C-alpha positions in Angstrom: -20.7 5.8 -1.5 -20.6 9.2 0.3 -18.3 10.5 3.0 -21.1 10.0 5.6 -21.5 6.2 4.9 -20.1 3.9 7.6 -18.6 0.9 5.7 -16.6 -0.8 8.5 -17.3 -1.7 12.0 -15.5 0.1 14.8 -15.4 3.8 15.8 -16.9 6.0 13.1 -14.5 8.5 11.7 -14.8 12.1 12.3 -17.2 13.6 9.8 -16.3 16.0 7.2 -17.3 19.5 8.0 -20.7 20.6 6.6 -19.2 23.3 4.6 -16.9 20.8 2.8 -19.2 17.8 2.7 -21.0 18.4 -0.7 -17.8 18.9 -2.5 -16.1 16.0 -0.9 -19.1 13.9 -1.7 -18.8 15.0 -5.3 -15.2 14.1 -5.3 -15.9 10.6 -3.9 -18.5 10.0 -6.5 -16.2 11.1 -9.4 -13.4 8.9 -8.0 -15.7 5.9 -7.6 -16.9 6.4 -11.2 -13.3 6.5 -12.3 -13.0 3.0 -10.5 -10.4 4.2 -8.0 -9.7 1.6 -5.3 -11.9 2.1 -2.1 -8.6 2.3 0.0 -7.3 5.2 -2.3 -10.6 7.0 -2.0 -10.6 6.6 1.8 -7.2 7.9 2.0 -8.0 10.9 -0.1 -11.1 11.7 2.1 -8.8 11.5 5.1 -6.4 14.1 3.6 -9.3 16.3 2.8 -11.0 16.0 6.2 -7.8 16.9 8.0 -7.3 20.0 5.7 -10.9 21.1 6.3 -10.5 21.0 10.1 -7.2 22.8 10.0 -8.5 25.8 7.8 -12.0 26.2 9.4 -12.5 29.7 7.9 -12.2 28.4 4.3 -14.3 26.3 2.1 -13.2 24.3 -1.1 -14.4 27.2 -3.1 -12.5 29.9 -1.1 -9.3 28.2 0.2 -6.2 29.9 -1.3 -2.8 28.6 -2.4 -1.3 30.4 0.6 -3.7 28.3 3.0 -2.5 25.1 1.5 1.1 26.1 1.7 0.7 27.2 5.3 -1.1 23.9 6.1 1.4 21.6 4.5 4.5 23.4 5.8 3.2 23.1 9.4 2.9 19.4 9.3 5.7 17.0 10.5 5.0 14.6 7.7 7.5 12.2 6.1 8.2 13.0 2.4 5.9 10.2 1.3 3.0 11.4 3.4 3.7 15.1 2.1 3.7 13.7 -1.4 0.5 11.8 -0.9 -1.4 14.8 0.4 -0.1 17.0 -2.3 -1.5 14.6 -4.9 -4.9 14.5 -3.3 -5.1 18.3 -3.2 -4.1 18.5 -6.8 -6.7 15.9 -8.0 -9.4 17.5 -5.8 -9.1 21.1 -6.8 -8.3 20.2 -10.6 -11.8 18.5 -10.5 -13.4 21.5 -9.1 -12.0 23.7 -11.7 -12.9 21.2 -14.6 -16.5 21.1 -13.4 -16.7 25.0 -13.2 -17.0 25.4 -9.5 -13.8 27.3 -9.4 -12.0 29.6 -11.8 -8.5 29.1 -10.2 -6.7 26.0 -9.0 -4.9 26.8 -5.7 -3.1 23.4 -5.7 -1.6 23.6 -9.3 1.6 25.2 -8.3 2.1 23.6 -4.8 5.8 22.9 -4.2 6.8 19.5 -5.5 7.9 17.0 -2.8 11.1 15.1 -3.6 10.9 11.5 -2.6 14.3 10.3 -1.2 15.5 7.0 -2.5 14.8 4.4 0.1 16.8 1.3 0.8 15.1 -2.1 0.8 14.4 -3.4 4.3 13.4 -7.2 4.0 12.1 -8.7 7.1 14.7 -11.3 8.3 13.8 -15.0 8.4 14.5 -15.3 12.2 12.0 -12.6 12.7 9.4 -14.5 10.6 10.0 -17.8 12.4 9.7 -16.0 15.7 6.3 -14.5 14.7 4.9 -17.8 13.6 6.0 -19.4 17.0 3.9 -16.8 18.9 0.7 -16.7 17.0 -2.4 -18.4 18.4 -5.1 -17.0 16.0 -5.2 -19.2 12.8 -6.5 -16.3 10.6 -3.3 -14.3 11.6 -1.2 -17.3 10.8 -2.8 -17.5 7.4 -2.5 -13.7 6.8 1.2 -13.9 7.7 1.7 -16.9 5.4 0.3 -15.2 2.4 2.4 -12.2 3.1 5.6 -14.2 3.4 5.0 -16.5 0.6 3.4 -14.3 -2.1 4.7 -10.7 -1.2 1.2 -9.3 -1.6 0.2 -5.8 -0.6 -1.9 -5.6 2.7 -5.0 -4.5 0.7 -4.6 -7.4 -1.6 -4.4 -9.8 1.3 -7.4 -8.2 3.1 -9.6 -8.8 0.1 -8.5 -12.3 -0.8 -11.0 -15.0 -1.2 -10.9 -18.9 -1.4 -12.2 -18.6 -4.9 -9.0 -16.6 -5.9 -7.1 -20.0 -5.9 -6.6 -21.4 -9.5 -5.1 -24.4 -11.0 -4.5 -27.9 -9.6 -2.1 -29.6 -7.3 1.5 -28.9 -8.3 0.4 -25.8 -10.3 -1.7 -23.7 -7.9 -1.7 -19.9 -8.2 -3.5 -17.0 -6.5 -5.5 -14.5 -8.6 -4.8 -11.1 -7.5 -6.5 -7.8 -8.3 -4.0 -5.0 -7.4 -3.6 -1.3 -7.7 -5.5 0.3 -10.4 -7.6 -3.0 -10.9 -4.4 -4.6 -12.6 -4.7 -8.4 -12.4 -1.9 -11.0 -12.0 -1.4 -14.5 -10.8 1.1 -15.5 -8.1 2.2 -19.1 -7.9 1.6 -20.7 -4.6 2.5 -24.0 -2.9 0.0 -26.8 -2.6 0.2 -26.4 1.3 -0.8 -22.7 1.1 -3.5 -23.4 -1.5 -4.9 -26.1 0.9 -4.9 -23.8 3.8 -6.8 -21.1 1.7 -9.3 -23.6 0.3 -10.3 -24.8 3.8 -11.7 -21.5 4.5 -15.6 -21.6 4.5 -16.2 -17.8 4.3 -16.6 -15.6 1.3 -13.5 -13.6 2.3 -10.5 -15.2 4.0 -10.5 -12.3 6.5 -14.2 -11.3 7.0 -15.1 -8.3 9.1 -17.2 -8.8 12.3 -20.4 -8.0 10.5 -19.6 -10.9 8.0 -20.6 -8.8 4.9 -17.1 -7.7 3.9 -13.5 -8.1 4.6 -11.2 -6.4 7.0 -9.8 -3.1 6.2 -6.2 -3.2 4.8 -5.1 -1.1 7.8 -6.5 -3.4 10.3 -5.2 -6.5 8.6 -1.7 -4.8 8.5 -1.8 -4.0 12.2 -2.6 -7.6 13.0 0.4 -8.9 11.1 2.7 -6.1 12.4 1.7 -7.0 15.9 2.7 -10.6 15.2 6.1 -9.4 14.1 8.7 -8.6 16.8 10.2 -5.3 16.8 9.3 -2.6 14.2 8.8 -4.9 11.1 5.7 -4.7 9.1 3.6 -6.2 6.3 5.6 -4.1 3.8 9.0 -5.4 5.1 7.6 -8.9 4.2 7.0 -7.6 0.8 10.5 -6.4 0.6 11.8 -9.8 1.8 9.6 -11.6 -1.0 11.1 -9.3 -3.7 14.5 -9.9 -2.4 14.4 -13.5 -2.1 12.6 -14.0 -5.5 15.3 -11.7 -7.3 18.3 -13.7 -5.5 16.7 -17.0 -6.6 16.8 -16.3 -10.3 18.2 -12.8 -11.0 15.1 -12.2 -13.3 13.8 -8.6 -12.3 11.1 -8.9 -14.9 9.7 -12.1 -13.2 9.8 -10.3 -9.8 8.2 -7.2 -11.4 5.1 -9.4 -12.4 4.9 -11.1 -9.3 5.0 -7.8 -7.2 2.4 -6.3 -9.5 4.5 -3.3 -10.4 4.2 -1.3 -13.4 7.8 -0.5 -13.7 11.0 -2.5 -13.1 12.5 0.6 -11.5 10.0 0.3 -8.7 10.8 -3.4 -8.3 14.5 -2.6 -8.1 13.8 -0.4 -5.1 12.3 -3.3 -3.3 15.2 -5.8 -4.0 18.2 -5.9 -1.7 21.4 -6.9 -3.3 23.2 -9.4 -1.4 26.3 -8.1 0.4 28.4 -10.9 -1.2 27.2 -9.7 -4.6 28.2 -6.1 -4.0 31.6 -7.1 -2.4 32.4 -9.4 -5.6 31.4 -6.5 -7.9 33.4 -4.0 -6.1 36.5 -6.3 -6.0 36.4 -6.4 -9.8 37.7 -2.9 -9.9 40.8 -3.6 -7.9 44.3 -3.8 -9.6 47.7 -4.8 -8.6 49.7 -1.6 -8.2 52.9 -3.3 -7.7 55.8 -2.4 -5.4 54.9 -1.7 -1.8 51.5 -0.1 -2.4 
């Protein structure tokens, strides 16, 4: 795959500038050989393309650390977006150094981006019910059901196939290939398994050309548009993690269901019930005596 290939229907992305294209194509080839996810590669190419247009006087072989700092500091990015761009630049320029195309690495000492601790934001049940009541497209209904009942990432939902259903009635599960190619199985109900198995296409959510599946971004937009307010596919993932943890209190089980490499990440997704926090806090109270 090269940066000039058009893999999805819809408007073609702005091409990578000519003076960057050979190096970005090289990067894409190396990332593909390393079996990086297609969505990850697309995101990294997007980062490099924006950088190339922002610093038109530079090439991958002449750009300086000062150029990178000036570019990143001028953006109104969230901490997570800044962190993601920094990671792309470090991987890209480290590769050019390792292959002997540069003697210095302009991204090696870029300022670290601290990620703030975020609070889980599970989508409320009444929002989910409202969404289902307003959806006419059966494909969007199925996508929303999978998001609600399995907590899958949008990329995992987008690439799902009827053939991913395993097991038998009463013991169905969905085989999932997640980040980094890590595999897991997520138990599903007979009803959801039946809805998936009824599909007669290779992918549950085929693209308009019929040869592949919808992009994760497009699928995420379809689900987000169906949800009232500013709720998203990711907040459904928060909801799944929260409900799963509250049901059994087994963080390791939730970690496996979510496809996380660390339970620390899983803990970020799970909202502790207010009653549980109130009960825990009340344990610290004592009787001071007197009129206190």
